[in-house]
C-alpha positions, 0 to 999 in steps of 0.5 A: 494519511496524506495523499502525495501530490505531483512534485512533493519531495520524497526521501528514499531510505537505504537509497544506496542498496541494490533495491533502493537504487533500482527503484529510485531510478524507476520512481524518477522515470515515472515522475516522482520527485525523489529529492534525497536519499538517506543511508548511514555513512554514505552522506555526500554520495549521489544515486541517479543524481539524487543527493545522499545524506547520512540521516533522514533528519538531514534529508528532511532539513534540506528538502522539506520532505514529509514522505519516505520510501523505505528499503532498509533491511529487516534487522535495522527496520525499527531503528530506521523507522524511528529515525524517520518518524522523529525527523518529521516524516508523515507518510512512511512506505515500508517495502521491506519484508520479514520485519518481526511482528514485535518490531512492526508493533513498536513502529506502529505505536511510535508512528501513531504518537507522532501522527505518521501513517505507515503503509506496509511493511512487506508491501509494493507501495502506493501510486497516484497515476494522475499526479505521477507519484509512485512510491514503491515497486509497482510496475507503472504500465499497469496503472492509468489515471482515473476514478477507481480507488484500489487497495489490496493485501496482495502485491501481485493482485494489485498489479494484475487487477489494476491492469485489467481495470486499465484495459477496461477503461477504469483508471485509478485515482490511487492504488495502495498495496497494504502488505501481506503481513499479519500486522500492517500499518494502514488496514483495509478499513482505514484504506476504505475511509481514506479512498472513500473520502477522496473527491477523485474516487467514484468507485472502490475495488478492495482485494483481500485474501485468506487469513485474519478477519480484516475483510470481515471487519471491512465489510461491517465498516462498509455497511455502517458507512452508508457510502454511495460509492460502488464497491467491488471486492475480490478475495484470493485463496478460495481453494487454499488448504487449511492451516497451511501458510500461503506465501504471505505470513498473514495468509493462513486459515485456522479452523473456520477462521479466516476462510475465503467463504466467510470473507465473501459472505460478509462482504456480500451481506454488506452490499459489496459485489464480490468477484470470483476471479480477478478477471470478473472485477471490471465487469462487476464494476461496469454493473455497479457504475451503470 
């Protein structure tokens, strides 16, 4: 996955929609170079001073953008993602929720064949504070420049834990909201490899939740990686009832699969410090970093 840097041009898909327009203004205020928007039939308009094109291909041709932030409604998501990938977008940040799993799988297959990375869907996006790049809907005041990489399946916990890290003096090299759907583009394991390889990252915070086995796979991967960078984790949903969906489509326990206890045990067995509450994360990080 490419790491967006200061000034890199960014396209916003469905920039003329309610949320696309709102978050374009907020991303611009943060410092992100929103260079173009794309909405079919709205070419020639302007949103917050950003030119709008009918297609992503036109926007890419005019700006050279490799990154797109995606606010397209779920029923049009696959076609819009296909358009972006074929236009040359290499990082697609999909904020949209309620995309059918079948469409997500098709998007991921197409993206893989064109070396495009997808963050999301149903995610808050990603932010690189030192580069003044915000791609998505994250509340900017929670994030500060620093050397702790944060990735999370929960959008709200991304903000909450980033804020507590910032208040404790731990700024972030990057923060990535993976998304809470059963199938996502960037996985926790891929996130780990990405942030662990960043020279700006000195420590890692991973936030998981109940459902699926992504945290167990992450734990095994961390153990095999031999990383020297301290890792702290938090798993949400310790008190969730079984077989009841808890907000996120992927956050559901079936039998003994996907429980918080199994995830916490796996992470601890791999040498990861696991916080019992979000507020414990900064203190564990202080212990881990000496």
